[in-house]
C-alpha positions as CSV (number, residue, x, y, z in Angstrom):
1,M,145.0,110.7,63.5
2,T,143.2,107.9,65.7
3,G,140.8,105.8,64.5
4,G,139.9,103.5,66.8
5,I,136.2,102.3,67.1
6,T,134.9,102.8,70.4
7,K,131.4,100.9,71.4
8,R,129.3,102.8,74.0
9,S,125.9,101.7,75.5
10,V,123.3,104.0,75.5
11,M,119.5,104.1,76.3
12,I,117.2,105.0,73.7
13,A,113.4,105.6,74.0
14,G,113.5,103.2,77.4
15,H,115.9,100.4,75.4
16,R,119.4,99.9,75.6
17,T,121.4,99.6,72.7
18,S,125.3,99.7,72.0
19,V,126.5,102.2,69.4
20,S,130.3,101.9,67.8
21,L,131.7,105.0,66.4
22,E,135.2,105.8,65.6
23,D,137.1,108.0,68.1
24,P,136.9,111.0,66.0
25,F,133.0,110.9,65.5
26,W,132.6,110.3,69.4
27,D,134.7,113.6,70.0
28,A,132.5,115.5,67.4
29,L,129.3,114.0,69.1
30,R,130.2,115.3,72.2
31,E,131.0,118.8,71.0
32,I,128.0,119.1,69.2
33,A,125.8,118.2,72.0
34,E,127.8,120.8,74.5
35,A,127.2,123.3,71.9
36,R,123.2,122.6,72.1
37,D,123.2,122.0,75.7
38,R,122.4,118.4,75.6
39,S,123.7,115.1,76.7
40,I,125.2,112.8,74.2
41,Q,122.6,110.3,74.7
42,A,119.6,112.8,74.4
43,L,121.4,114.0,71.3
44,I,121.4,110.4,70.2
45,G,117.7,110.0,70.7
46,E,117.1,112.9,68.3
47,I,119.1,111.3,66.0
48,D,117.7,107.7,66.2
49,A,114.1,109.0,66.2
50,G,114.5,111.1,62.4
51,R,117.0,108.1,61.0
52,D,114.3,106.1,58.9
53,G,115.5,103.0,59.2
54,Q,119.0,103.9,58.7
55,N,121.9,102.0,61.0
56,L,122.2,104.1,63.9
57,S,126.2,104.5,63.7
58,S,125.7,105.5,59.9
59,A,123.3,108.1,61.0
60,I,125.2,109.7,63.5
61,R,128.3,110.1,61.3
62,V,125.7,111.5,58.8
63,Y,124.5,113.5,61.3
64,I,128.0,114.7,62.1
65,L,128.9,115.5,58.6
66,L,125.8,117.4,58.0
67,N,126.6,119.6,61.1
68,L,130.0,120.1,60.0
69,L,129.2,121.3,56.6
70,A,126.5,123.6,57.7
71,K,129.4,125.5,59.5
72,S,131.2,125.9,56.5
């Protein structure tokens, strides 16, 4: 399993920020975005809007986990 961390720059609510996630999380985020006919950036914006002060990278990981659990 590859677990390298990749840092990507995204624009959220008009502000540029960077997000660091392990490669499998980027892959899962891409799959979720495609399934919902959204861009990764738009999906990250939605996650950001509902994170209640939680670290953005952590909020994304939890979002992905909850999405996967909902499918099982």
